[in-house]
N, CA, C and O atoms as a Tripos MOL2 file, in Angstrom:
@<TRIPOS>MOLECULE
protein
  280   279    70     0     0
PROTEIN
NO_CHARGES

@<TRIPOS>ATOM
      1 N           3.2420    5.0490   23.2680 N.3       1 UNK1
      2 CA          4.0610    5.1520   22.0710 C.3       1 UNK1
      3 C           3.1680    4.9580   20.8470 C.2       1 UNK1
      4 O           2.3250    4.0610   20.8240 O.2       1 UNK1
      5 N           3.3520    5.7870   19.8470 N.am      2 UNK2
      6 CA          2.6140    5.6460   18.6010 C.3       2 UNK2
      7 C           3.5950    5.3540   17.4700 C.2       2 UNK2
      8 O           4.8090    5.3210   17.6680 O.2       2 UNK2
      9 N           3.0430    5.1460   16.2980 N.am      3 UNK3
     10 CA          3.8580    4.7220   15.1820 C.3       3 UNK3
     11 C           3.3880    5.4140   13.9070 C.2       3 UNK3
     12 O           2.1880    5.5930   13.7010 O.2       3 UNK3
     13 N           4.3270    5.8010   13.0570 N.am      4 UNK4
     14 CA          4.0290    6.2950   11.7170 C.3       4 UNK4
     15 C           4.3370    5.1510   10.7620 C.2       4 UNK4
     16 O           5.4100    4.5530   10.8350 O.2       4 UNK4
     17 N           3.4060    4.8440    9.8690 N.am      5 UNK5
     18 CA          3.6080    3.7670    8.9060 C.3       5 UNK5
     19 C           3.3390    4.2810    7.4960 C.2       5 UNK5
     20 O           2.3410    4.9590    7.2510 O.2       5 UNK5
     21 N           4.2390    3.9500    6.5710 N.am      6 UNK6
     22 CA          4.0710    4.3050    5.1670 C.3       6 UNK6
     23 C           4.3220    3.0530    4.3310 C.2       6 UNK6
     24 O           5.3590    2.4040    4.4710 O.2       6 UNK6
     25 N           3.3770    2.7190    3.4680 N.am      7 UNK7
     26 CA          3.4740    1.5630    2.5810 C.3       7 UNK7
     27 C           3.3380    2.0600    1.1490 C.2       7 UNK7
     28 O           2.4490    2.8580    0.8490 O.2       7 UNK7
     29 N           4.2080    1.5950    0.2690 N.am      8 UNK8
     30 CA          4.0790    1.9380   -1.1470 C.3       8 UNK8
     31 C           4.3440    0.7000   -1.9950 C.2       8 UNK8
     32 O           5.3360   -0.0040   -1.8010 O.2       8 UNK8
     33 N           3.4490    0.4510   -2.9270 N.am      9 UNK9
     34 CA          3.5420   -0.6790   -3.8450 C.3       9 UNK9
     35 C           3.5920   -0.1270   -5.2610 C.2       9 UNK9
     36 O           2.8280    0.7780   -5.5950 O.2       9 UNK9
     37 N           4.4860   -0.6590   -6.1090 N.am     10 UNK10
     38 CA          4.6290   -0.1560   -7.4770 C.3      10 UNK10
     39 C           4.6710   -1.2990   -8.4850 C.2      10 UNK10
     40 O           5.2410   -2.3610   -8.2340 O.2      10 UNK10
     41 N           4.0540   -1.0470   -9.6190 N.am     11 UNK11
     42 CA          4.1510   -1.9350  -10.7660 C.3      11 UNK11
     43 C           5.0420   -1.2510  -11.7930 C.2      11 UNK11
     44 O           4.6940   -0.1900  -12.3110 O.2      11 UNK11
     45 N           6.1660   -1.8410  -12.0820 N.am     12 UNK12
     46 CA          7.1340   -1.2480  -12.9970 C.3      12 UNK12
     47 C           6.8830   -1.7050  -14.4330 C.2      12 UNK12
     48 O           7.0510   -0.9300  -15.3750 O.2      12 UNK12
     49 N           6.4860   -2.9430  -14.5930 N.am     13 UNK13
     50 CA          6.3790   -3.5350  -15.9250 C.3      13 UNK13
     51 C           5.1250   -3.1320  -16.6910 C.2      13 UNK13
     52 O           5.1430   -3.0920  -17.9210 O.2      13 UNK13
     53 N           4.0290   -2.8330  -15.9800 N.am     14 UNK14
     54 CA          2.7830   -2.4600  -16.6600 C.3      14 UNK14
     55 C           1.8340   -1.7970  -15.6670 C.2      14 UNK14
     56 O           1.9930   -1.9470  -14.4560 O.2      14 UNK14
     57 N           0.8480   -1.0650  -16.1810 N.am     15 UNK15
     58 CA         -0.1430   -0.4540  -15.2820 C.3      15 UNK15
     59 C          -0.9590   -1.5350  -14.5700 C.2      15 UNK15
     60 O          -1.1380   -2.6360  -15.0910 O.2      15 UNK15
     61 N          -1.4450   -1.2060  -13.3840 N.am     16 UNK16
     62 CA         -2.3110   -2.1550  -12.6900 C.3      16 UNK16
     63 C          -3.7360   -1.9970  -13.2200 C.2      16 UNK16
     64 O          -4.1410   -0.9030  -13.6160 O.2      16 UNK16
     65 N          -4.4770   -3.0750  -13.2240 N.am     17 UNK17
     66 CA         -5.8260   -3.0790  -13.7930 C.3      17 UNK17
     67 C          -6.7920   -2.2680  -12.9320 C.2      17 UNK17
     68 O          -6.5190   -1.9870  -11.7650 O.2      17 UNK17
     69 N          -7.9120   -1.9010  -13.5220 N.am     18 UNK18
     70 CA         -8.9340   -1.1740  -12.7560 C.3      18 UNK18
     71 C          -9.4660   -2.0430  -11.6240 C.2      18 UNK18
     72 O          -9.8220   -1.5300  -10.5630 O.2      18 UNK18
     73 N          -9.5230   -3.3530  -11.8380 N.am     19 UNK19
     74 CA         -9.9520   -4.2780  -10.7810 C.3      19 UNK19
     75 C          -8.9640   -4.2470   -9.6110 C.2      19 UNK19
     76 O          -9.3760   -4.2370   -8.4510 O.2      19 UNK19
     77 N          -7.6780   -4.2320   -9.9120 N.am     20 UNK20
     78 CA         -6.6510   -4.1680   -8.8670 C.3      20 UNK20
     79 C          -6.7170   -2.8370   -8.1260 C.2      20 UNK20
     80 O          -6.5720   -2.8010   -6.9040 O.2      20 UNK20
     81 N          -6.9360   -1.7400   -8.8560 N.am     21 UNK21
     82 CA         -7.0520   -0.4300   -8.2000 C.3      21 UNK21
     83 C          -8.2520   -0.4040   -7.2620 C.2      21 UNK21
     84 O          -8.1770    0.1520   -6.1660 O.2      21 UNK21
     85 N          -9.3450   -0.9990   -7.6880 N.am     22 UNK22
     86 CA        -10.5370   -1.0840   -6.8320 C.3      22 UNK22
     87 C         -10.2300   -1.9040   -5.5760 C.2      22 UNK22
     88 O         -10.6470   -1.5410   -4.4760 O.2      22 UNK22
     89 N          -9.5020   -3.0030   -5.7450 N.am     23 UNK23
     90 CA         -9.1270   -3.8400   -4.5990 C.3      23 UNK23
     91 C          -8.2390   -3.0650   -3.6260 C.2      23 UNK23
     92 O          -8.3870   -3.2040   -2.4120 O.2      23 UNK23
     93 N          -7.3150   -2.2490   -4.1490 N.am     24 UNK24
     94 CA         -6.4280   -1.4540   -3.2870 C.3      24 UNK24
     95 C          -7.2200   -0.4160   -2.4950 C.2      24 UNK24
     96 O          -6.9400   -0.1820   -1.3190 O.2      24 UNK24
     97 N          -8.2080    0.2060   -3.1400 N.am     25 UNK25
     98 CA         -9.0450    1.1920   -2.4380 C.3      25 UNK25
     99 C          -9.8800    0.5300   -1.3470 C.2      25 UNK25
    100 O         -10.1470    1.1400   -0.3120 O.2      25 UNK25
    101 N         -10.2900   -0.7100   -1.5740 N.am     26 UNK26
    102 CA        -11.1400   -1.3940   -0.5980 C.3      26 UNK26
    103 C         -10.3840   -1.7580    0.6810 C.2      26 UNK26
    104 O         -11.0060   -2.0360    1.7060 O.2      26 UNK26
    105 N          -9.0550   -1.7590    0.6310 N.am     27 UNK27
    106 CA         -8.2590   -2.1030    1.8080 C.3      27 UNK27
    107 C          -8.2150   -0.9870    2.8390 C.2      27 UNK27
    108 O          -8.0590   -1.2460    4.0330 O.2      27 UNK27
    109 N          -8.3530    0.2610    2.3810 N.am     28 UNK28
    110 CA         -8.2250    1.3830    3.3110 C.3      28 UNK28
    111 C          -8.7430    2.6700    2.6830 C.2      28 UNK28
    112 O          -8.5940    2.9000    1.4830 O.2      28 UNK28
    113 N          -9.3450    3.4910    3.5090 N.am     29 UNK29
    114 CA         -9.7690    4.8170    3.0440 C.3      29 UNK29
    115 C          -8.5580    5.7240    2.8390 C.2      29 UNK29
    116 O          -8.6870    6.8020    2.2580 O.2      29 UNK29
    117 N          -7.4020    5.3060    3.3010 N.am     30 UNK30
    118 CA         -6.1780    6.0950    3.1700 C.3      30 UNK30
    119 C          -5.3930    5.7640    1.8990 C.2      30 UNK30
    120 O          -4.2530    6.2040    1.7420 O.2      30 UNK30
    121 N          -5.9900    5.0000    1.0020 N.am     31 UNK31
    122 CA         -5.3030    4.5960   -0.2250 C.3      31 UNK31
    123 C          -5.1220    5.7750   -1.1720 C.2      31 UNK31
    124 O          -6.0570    6.5340   -1.4290 O.2      31 UNK31
    125 N          -3.9180    5.9130   -1.6810 N.am     32 UNK32
    126 CA         -3.5990    6.8900   -2.7230 C.3      32 UNK32
    127 C          -3.2150    6.0630   -3.9510 C.2      32 UNK32
    128 O          -2.0690    5.6340   -4.0870 O.2      32 UNK32
    129 N          -4.1820    5.8460   -4.8400 N.am     33 UNK33
    130 CA         -4.0340    4.8940   -5.9370 C.3      33 UNK33
    131 C          -3.7320    5.6060   -7.2540 C.2      33 UNK33
    132 O          -4.3290    6.6360   -7.5690 O.2      33 UNK33
    133 N          -2.7950    5.0390   -8.0180 N.am     34 UNK34
    134 CA         -2.4940    5.5300   -9.3670 C.3      34 UNK34
    135 C          -2.4770    4.3380  -10.3200 C.2      34 UNK34
    136 O          -2.7060    3.2030   -9.9010 O.2      34 UNK34
    137 N          -2.2120    4.5870  -11.5790 N.am     35 UNK35
    138 CA         -2.1920    3.4970  -12.5560 C.3      35 UNK35
    139 C          -1.0020    2.5530  -12.3890 C.2      35 UNK35
    140 O          -1.0280    1.4300  -12.8920 O.2      35 UNK35
    141 N           0.0350    2.9970  -11.6900 N.am     36 UNK36
    142 CA          1.2160    2.1510  -11.4920 C.3      36 UNK36
    143 C           1.5060    1.8240  -10.0370 C.2      36 UNK36
    144 O           2.5670    1.2830   -9.7290 O.2      36 UNK36
    145 N           0.5770    2.1440   -9.1310 N.am     37 UNK37
    146 CA          0.8420    1.8000   -7.7450 C.3      37 UNK37
    147 C          -0.1520    2.3690   -6.7660 C.2      37 UNK37
    148 O          -1.1670    2.9620   -7.1310 O.2      37 UNK37
    149 N           0.1780    2.1670   -5.5140 N.am     38 UNK38
    150 CA         -0.6670    2.6430   -4.4190 C.3      38 UNK38
    151 C           0.2160    2.9120   -3.2090 C.2      38 UNK38
    152 O           1.2320    2.2480   -3.0030 O.2      38 UNK38
    153 N          -0.1860    3.8930   -2.4130 N.am     39 UNK39
    154 CA          0.5020    4.1350   -1.1470 C.3      39 UNK39
    155 C          -0.5370    4.3280   -0.0530 C.2      39 UNK39
    156 O          -1.6640    4.7530   -0.3050 O.2      39 UNK39
    157 N          -0.1300    4.0070    1.1570 N.am     40 UNK40
    158 CA         -0.9700    4.1450    2.3450 C.3      40 UNK40
    159 C          -0.1270    4.8020    3.4300 C.2      40 UNK40
    160 O           1.0300    4.4310    3.6300 O.2      40 UNK40
    161 N          -0.7000    5.7710    4.1280 N.am     41 UNK41
    162 CA         -0.0150    6.4400    5.2310 C.3      41 UNK41
    163 C          -0.8740    6.3460    6.4750 C.2      41 UNK41
    164 O          -2.0710    6.6340    6.4360 O.2      41 UNK41
    165 N          -0.2630    5.9410    7.5810 N.am     42 UNK42
    166 CA         -0.9700    5.8080    8.8570 C.3      42 UNK42
    167 C          -0.2160    6.5440    9.9450 C.2      42 UNK42
    168 O           0.9830    6.3380   10.1320 O.2      42 UNK42
    169 N          -0.9170    7.3970   10.6580 N.am     43 UNK43
    170 CA         -0.3740    8.0440   11.8520 C.3      43 UNK43
    171 C          -0.9020    7.3550   13.1080 C.2      43 UNK43
    172 O          -0.3840    7.5570   14.2060 O.2      43 UNK43
    173 N          -1.9070    6.5650   12.9340 N.am     44 UNK44
    174 CA         -2.4850    5.7400   13.9890 C.3      44 UNK44
    175 C          -3.1500    4.5620   13.2880 C.2      44 UNK44
    176 O          -3.4900    4.6590   12.1090 O.2      44 UNK44
    177 N          -3.3370    3.4760   13.9820 N.am     45 UNK45
    178 CA         -3.9140    2.2990   13.3500 C.3      45 UNK45
    179 C          -2.8750    1.5460   12.5360 C.2      45 UNK45
    180 O          -1.7020    1.9190   12.4970 O.2      45 UNK45
    181 N          -3.3220    0.4890   11.8920 N.am     46 UNK46
    182 CA         -2.4310   -0.3770   11.1290 C.3      46 UNK46
    183 C          -3.0190   -0.6850    9.7620 C.2      46 UNK46
    184 O          -4.2350   -0.6510    9.5720 O.2      46 UNK46
    185 N          -2.1470   -0.9840    8.8190 N.am     47 UNK47
    186 CA         -2.5580   -1.4120    7.4900 C.3      47 UNK47
    187 C          -3.1890   -2.7920    7.6020 C.2      47 UNK47
    188 O          -2.6060   -3.6950    8.2010 O.2      47 UNK47
    189 N          -4.3710   -2.9590    7.0330 N.am     48 UNK48
    190 CA         -5.1060   -4.2220    7.1550 C.3      48 UNK48
    191 C          -4.7470   -5.2420    6.0710 C.2      48 UNK48
    192 O          -5.1110   -6.4130    6.1770 O.2      48 UNK48
    193 N          -4.0440   -4.8050    5.0410 N.am     49 UNK49
    194 CA         -3.6670   -5.7220    3.9700 C.3      49 UNK49
    195 C          -2.4690   -6.5770    4.3470 C.2      49 UNK49
    196 O          -1.8480   -6.3800    5.3910 O.2      49 UNK49
    197 N          -2.1600   -7.5200    3.4850 N.am     50 UNK50
    198 CA         -0.9960   -8.3810    3.6710 C.3      50 UNK50
    199 C           0.0210   -8.0350    2.5790 C.2      50 UNK50
    200 O          -0.1190   -8.4780    1.4390 O.2      50 UNK50
    201 N           1.0460   -7.2430    2.9260 N.am     51 UNK51
    202 CA          1.9820   -6.7320    1.9230 C.3      51 UNK51
    203 C           2.5910   -7.7970    1.0070 C.2      51 UNK51
    204 O           2.6760   -7.5810   -0.2020 O.2      51 UNK51
    205 N           3.0060   -8.9150    1.5400 N.am     52 UNK52
    206 CA          3.6460   -9.9360    0.6990 C.3      52 UNK52
    207 C           2.6730  -10.5140   -0.3240 C.2      52 UNK52
    208 O           3.0450  -10.7570   -1.4720 O.2      52 UNK52
    209 N           1.4280  -10.7340    0.0920 N.am     53 UNK53
    210 CA          0.4270  -11.2630   -0.8410 C.3      53 UNK53
    211 C           0.0910  -10.2460   -1.9290 C.2      53 UNK53
    212 O          -0.0730  -10.6090   -3.0940 O.2      53 UNK53
    213 N          -0.0100   -8.9730   -1.5480 N.am     54 UNK54
    214 CA         -0.2880   -7.9260   -2.5370 C.3      54 UNK54
    215 C           0.8510   -7.8190   -3.5450 C.2      54 UNK54
    216 O           0.6140   -7.6760   -4.7440 O.2      54 UNK54
    217 N           2.0780   -7.8890   -3.0600 N.am     55 UNK55
    218 CA          3.2400   -7.8290   -3.9440 C.3      55 UNK55
    219 C           3.2000   -8.9650   -4.9600 C.2      55 UNK55
    220 O           3.3720   -8.7360   -6.1570 O.2      55 UNK55
    221 N           2.9790  -10.1660   -4.4960 N.am     56 UNK56
    222 CA          2.9760  -11.3220   -5.3890 C.3      56 UNK56
    223 C           1.8480  -11.2730   -6.4120 C.2      56 UNK56
    224 O           2.0180  -11.7190   -7.5460 O.2      56 UNK56
    225 N           0.7020  -10.7350   -6.0180 N.am     57 UNK57
    226 CA         -0.4630  -10.7420   -6.9040 C.3      57 UNK57
    227 C          -0.4930   -9.5760   -7.8940 C.2      57 UNK57
    228 O          -0.8920   -9.7550   -9.0450 O.2      57 UNK57
    229 N          -0.0710   -8.3730   -7.4540 N.am     58 UNK58
    230 CA         -0.2920   -7.1830   -8.2710 C.3      58 UNK58
    231 C           0.9540   -6.3750   -8.6490 C.2      58 UNK58
    232 O           0.9350   -5.6710   -9.6580 O.2      58 UNK58
    233 N           2.0270   -6.4580   -7.8750 N.am     59 UNK59
    234 CA          3.0980   -5.4750   -7.9940 C.3      59 UNK59
    235 C           4.4710   -6.1020   -8.2230 C.2      59 UNK59
    236 O           4.6460   -7.3170   -8.1370 O.2      59 UNK59
    237 N           5.4390   -5.2300   -8.5170 N.am     60 UNK60
    238 CA          6.8270   -5.6490   -8.7200 C.3      60 UNK60
    239 C           7.7120   -5.3330   -7.5190 C.2      60 UNK60
    240 O           8.7000   -6.0260   -7.2760 O.2      60 UNK60
    241 N           7.3660   -4.3000   -6.7740 N.am     61 UNK61
    242 CA          8.1980   -3.8660   -5.6500 C.3      61 UNK61
    243 C           7.3270   -3.1870   -4.5990 C.2      61 UNK61
    244 O           6.2960   -2.5950   -4.9190 O.2      61 UNK61
    245 N           7.7570   -3.2800   -3.3330 N.am     62 UNK62
    246 CA          7.0870   -2.5110   -2.2950 C.3      62 UNK62
    247 C           8.0900   -1.9930   -1.2870 C.2      62 UNK62
    248 O           9.1860   -2.5330   -1.1360 O.2      62 UNK62
    249 N           7.6920   -0.9360   -0.6010 N.am     63 UNK63
    250 CA          8.5280   -0.2490    0.3770 C.3      63 UNK63
    251 C           7.6790    0.0050    1.6110 C.2      63 UNK63
    252 O           6.5390    0.4580    1.5070 O.2      63 UNK63
    253 N           8.2350   -0.2870    2.7770 N.am     64 UNK64
    254 CA          7.5350   -0.0190    4.0330 C.3      64 UNK64
    255 C           8.4700    0.7670    4.9390 C.2      64 UNK64
    256 O           9.6330    0.4040    5.1160 O.2      64 UNK64
    257 N           7.9530    1.8390    5.5050 N.am     65 UNK65
    258 CA          8.6870    2.6490    6.4720 C.3      65 UNK65
    259 C           7.8500    2.7140    7.7380 C.2      65 UNK65
    260 O           6.6940    3.1360    7.7020 O.2      65 UNK65
    261 N           8.4310    2.2980    8.8570 N.am     66 UNK66
    262 CA          7.7460    2.3550   10.1480 C.3      66 UNK66
    263 C           8.6510    3.0840   11.1210 C.2      66 UNK66
    264 O           9.8030    2.6980   11.3210 O.2      66 UNK66
    265 N           8.1240    4.1430   11.7270 N.am     67 UNK67
    266 CA          8.8920    4.9400   12.6780 C.3      67 UNK67
    267 C           8.1220    4.9990   13.9840 C.2      67 UNK67
    268 O           6.9740    5.4400   14.0100 O.2      67 UNK67
    269 N           8.7420    4.5580   15.0630 N.am     68 UNK68
    270 CA          8.1360    4.6610   16.3840 C.3      68 UNK68
    271 C           8.2730    6.0700   16.9150 C.2      68 UNK68
    272 O           9.3420    6.6730   16.8260 O.2      68 UNK68
    273 N           7.1960    6.5970   17.4680 N.am     69 UNK69
    274 CA          7.1870    7.9520   18.0120 C.3      69 UNK69
    275 C           6.7720    7.8660   19.4690 C.2      69 UNK69
    276 O           5.7360    7.2870   19.7950 O.2      69 UNK69
    277 N           7.5880    8.4470   20.3500 N.am     70 UNK70
    278 CA          7.2290    8.3980   21.7710 C.3      70 UNK70
    279 C           6.8010    9.7490   22.2780 C.2      70 UNK70
    280 O           6.4650    9.8890   23.4540 O.2      70 UNK70
@<TRIPOS>BOND
     1     1     2 1
     2     2     3 1
     3     3     4 2
     4     3     5 am
     5     5     6 1
     6     6     7 1
     7     7     8 2
     8     7     9 am
     9     9    10 1
    10    10    11 1
    11    11    12 2
    12    11    13 am
    13    13    14 1
    14    14    15 1
    15    15    16 2
    16    15    17 am
    17    17    18 1
    18    18    19 1
    19    19    20 2
    20    19    21 am
    21    21    22 1
    22    22    23 1
    23    23    24 2
    24    23    25 am
    25    25    26 1
    26    26    27 1
    27    27    28 2
    28    27    29 am
    29    29    30 1
    30    30    31 1
    31    31    32 2
    32    31    33 am
    33    33    34 1
    34    34    35 1
    35    35    36 2
    36    35    37 am
    37    37    38 1
    38    38    39 1
    39    39    40 2
    40    39    41 am
    41    41    42 1
    42    42    43 1
    43    43    44 2
    44    43    45 am
    45    45    46 1
    46    46    47 1
    47    47    48 2
    48    47    49 am
    49    49    50 1
    50    50    51 1
    51    51    52 2
    52    51    53 am
    53    53    54 1
    54    54    55 1
    55    55    56 2
    56    55    57 am
    57    57    58 1
    58    58    59 1
    59    59    60 2
    60    59    61 am
    61    61    62 1
    62    62    63 1
    63    63    64 2
    64    63    65 am
    65    65    66 1
    66    66    67 1
    67    67    68 2
    68    67    69 am
    69    69    70 1
    70    70    71 1
    71    71    72 2
    72    71    73 am
    73    73    74 1
    74    74    75 1
    75    75    76 2
    76    75    77 am
    77    77    78 1
    78    78    79 1
    79    79    80 2
    80    79    81 am
    81    81    82 1
    82    82    83 1
    83    83    84 2
    84    83    85 am
    85    85    86 1
    86    86    87 1
    87    87    88 2
    88    87    89 am
    89    89    90 1
    90    90    91 1
    91    91    92 2
    92    91    93 am
    93    93    94 1
    94    94    95 1
    95    95    96 2
    96    95    97 am
    97    97    98 1
    98    98    99 1
    99    99   100 2
   100    99   101 am
   101   101   102 1
   102   102   103 1
   103   103   104 2
   104   103   105 am
   105   105   106 1
   106   106   107 1
   107   107   108 2
   108   107   109 am
   109   109   110 1
   110   110   111 1
   111   111   112 2
   112   111   113 am
   113   113   114 1
   114   114   115 1
   115   115   116 2
   116   115   117 am
   117   117   118 1
   118   118   119 1
   119   119   120 2
   120   119   121 am
   121   121   122 1
   122   122   123 1
   123   123   124 2
   124   123   125 am
   125   125   126 1
   126   126   127 1
   127   127   128 2
   128   127   129 am
   129   129   130 1
   130   130   131 1
   131   131   132 2
   132   131   133 am
   133   133   134 1
   134   134   135 1
   135   135   136 2
   136   135   137 am
   137   137   138 1
   138   138   139 1
   139   139   140 2
   140   139   141 am
   141   141   142 1
   142   142   143 1
   143   143   144 2
   144   143   145 am
   145   145   146 1
   146   146   147 1
   147   147   148 2
   148   147   149 am
   149   149   150 1
   150   150   151 1
   151   151   152 2
   152   151   153 am
   153   153   154 1
   154   154   155 1
   155   155   156 2
   156   155   157 am
   157   157   158 1
   158   158   159 1
   159   159   160 2
   160   159   161 am
   161   161   162 1
   162   162   163 1
   163   163   164 2
   164   163   165 am
   165   165   166 1
   166   166   167 1
   167   167   168 2
   168   167   169 am
   169   169   170 1
   170   170   171 1
   171   171   172 2
   172   171   173 am
   173   173   174 1
   174   174   175 1
   175   175   176 2
   176   175   177 am
   177   177   178 1
   178   178   179 1
   179   179   180 2
   180   179   181 am
   181   181   182 1
   182   182   183 1
   183   183   184 2
   184   183   185 am
   185   185   186 1
   186   186   187 1
   187   187   188 2
   188   187   189 am
   189   189   190 1
   190   190   191 1
   191   191   192 2
   192   191   193 am
   193   193   194 1
   194   194   195 1
   195   195   196 2
   196   195   197 am
   197   197   198 1
   198   198   199 1
   199   199   200 2
   200   199   201 am
   201   201   202 1
   202   202   203 1
   203   203   204 2
   204   203   205 am
   205   205   206 1
   206   206   207 1
   207   207   208 2
   208   207   209 am
   209   209   210 1
   210   210   211 1
   211   211   212 2
   212   211   213 am
   213   213   214 1
   214   214   215 1
   215   215   216 2
   216   215   217 am
   217   217   218 1
   218   218   219 1
   219   219   220 2
   220   219   221 am
   221   221   222 1
   222   222   223 1
   223   223   224 2
   224   223   225 am
   225   225   226 1
   226   226   227 1
   227   227   228 2
   228   227   229 am
   229   229   230 1
   230   230   231 1
   231   231   232 2
   232   231   233 am
   233   233   234 1
   234   234   235 1
   235   235   236 2
   236   235   237 am
   237   237   238 1
   238   238   239 1
   239   239   240 2
   240   239   241 am
   241   241   242 1
   242   242   243 1
   243   243   244 2
   244   243   245 am
   245   245   246 1
   246   246   247 1
   247   247   248 2
   248   247   249 am
   249   249   250 1
   250   250   251 1
   251   251   252 2
   252   251   253 am
   253   253   254 1
   254   254   255 1
   255   255   256 2
   256   255   257 am
   257   257   258 1
   258   258   259 1
   259   259   260 2
   260   259   261 am
   261   261   262 1
   262   262   263 1
   263   263   264 2
   264   263   265 am
   265   265   266 1
   266   266   267 1
   267   267   268 2
   268   267   269 am
   269   269   270 1
   270   270   271 1
   271   271   272 2
   272   271   273 am
   273   273   274 1
   274   274   275 1
   275   275   276 2
   276   275   277 am
   277   277   278 1
   278   278   279 1
   279   279   280 2
@<TRIPOS>SUBSTRUCTURE
     1 UNK1         2 RESIDUE 1 A UNK
     2 UNK2         6 RESIDUE 1 A UNK
     3 UNK3        10 RESIDUE 1 A UNK
     4 UNK4        14 RESIDUE 1 A UNK
     5 UNK5        18 RESIDUE 1 A UNK
     6 UNK6        22 RESIDUE 1 A UNK
     7 UNK7        26 RESIDUE 1 A UNK
     8 UNK8        30 RESIDUE 1 A UNK
     9 UNK9        34 RESIDUE 1 A UNK
    10 UNK10       38 RESIDUE 1 A UNK
    11 UNK11       42 RESIDUE 1 A UNK
    12 UNK12       46 RESIDUE 1 A UNK
    13 UNK13       50 RESIDUE 1 A UNK
    14 UNK14       54 RESIDUE 1 A UNK
    15 UNK15       58 RESIDUE 1 A UNK
    16 UNK16       62 RESIDUE 1 A UNK
    17 UNK17       66 RESIDUE 1 A UNK
    18 UNK18       70 RESIDUE 1 A UNK
    19 UNK19       74 RESIDUE 1 A UNK
    20 UNK20       78 RESIDUE 1 A UNK
    21 UNK21       82 RESIDUE 1 A UNK
    22 UNK22       86 RESIDUE 1 A UNK
    23 UNK23       90 RESIDUE 1 A UNK
    24 UNK24       94 RESIDUE 1 A UNK
    25 UNK25       98 RESIDUE 1 A UNK
    26 UNK26      102 RESIDUE 1 A UNK
    27 UNK27      106 RESIDUE 1 A UNK
    28 UNK28      110 RESIDUE 1 A UNK
    29 UNK29      114 RESIDUE 1 A UNK
    30 UNK30      118 RESIDUE 1 A UNK
    31 UNK31      122 RESIDUE 1 A UNK
    32 UNK32      126 RESIDUE 1 A UNK
    33 UNK33      130 RESIDUE 1 A UNK
    34 UNK34      134 RESIDUE 1 A UNK
    35 UNK35      138 RESIDUE 1 A UNK
    36 UNK36      142 RESIDUE 1 A UNK
    37 UNK37      146 RESIDUE 1 A UNK
    38 UNK38      150 RESIDUE 1 A UNK
    39 UNK39      154 RESIDUE 1 A UNK
    40 UNK40      158 RESIDUE 1 A UNK
    41 UNK41      162 RESIDUE 1 A UNK
    42 UNK42      166 RESIDUE 1 A UNK
    43 UNK43      170 RESIDUE 1 A UNK
    44 UNK44      174 RESIDUE 1 A UNK
    45 UNK45      178 RESIDUE 1 A UNK
    46 UNK46      182 RESIDUE 1 A UNK
    47 UNK47      186 RESIDUE 1 A UNK
    48 UNK48      190 RESIDUE 1 A UNK
    49 UNK49      194 RESIDUE 1 A UNK
    50 UNK50      198 RESIDUE 1 A UNK
    51 UNK51      202 RESIDUE 1 A UNK
    52 UNK52      206 RESIDUE 1 A UNK
    53 UNK53      210 RESIDUE 1 A UNK
    54 UNK54      214 RESIDUE 1 A UNK
    55 UNK55      218 RESIDUE 1 A UNK
    56 UNK56      222 RESIDUE 1 A UNK
    57 UNK57      226 RESIDUE 1 A UNK
    58 UNK58      230 RESIDUE 1 A UNK
    59 UNK59      234 RESIDUE 1 A UNK
    60 UNK60      238 RESIDUE 1 A UNK
    61 UNK61      242 RESIDUE 1 A UNK
    62 UNK62      246 RESIDUE 1 A UNK
    63 UNK63      250 RESIDUE 1 A UNK
    64 UNK64      254 RESIDUE 1 A UNK
    65 UNK65      258 RESIDUE 1 A UNK
    66 UNK66      262 RESIDUE 1 A UNK
    67 UNK67      266 RESIDUE 1 A UNK
    68 UNK68      270 RESIDUE 1 A UNK
    69 UNK69      274 RESIDUE 1 A UNK
    70 UNK70      278 RESIDUE 1 A UNK
């Protein structure tokens, strides 16, 4: 069984800093970074970051979608 995983983090109140964007890119080569957020998509493997810690430090909201595929 495999899994599809999608993570998206957004900053609603202000743009994220260049330092934060660099930190988001360092978590995964699959990072899709913008000035107001980041998303990660996995068809195999797992996200190495800690979503709750990232939310508290950099963002206002996050969304995770995980679908099991057999």
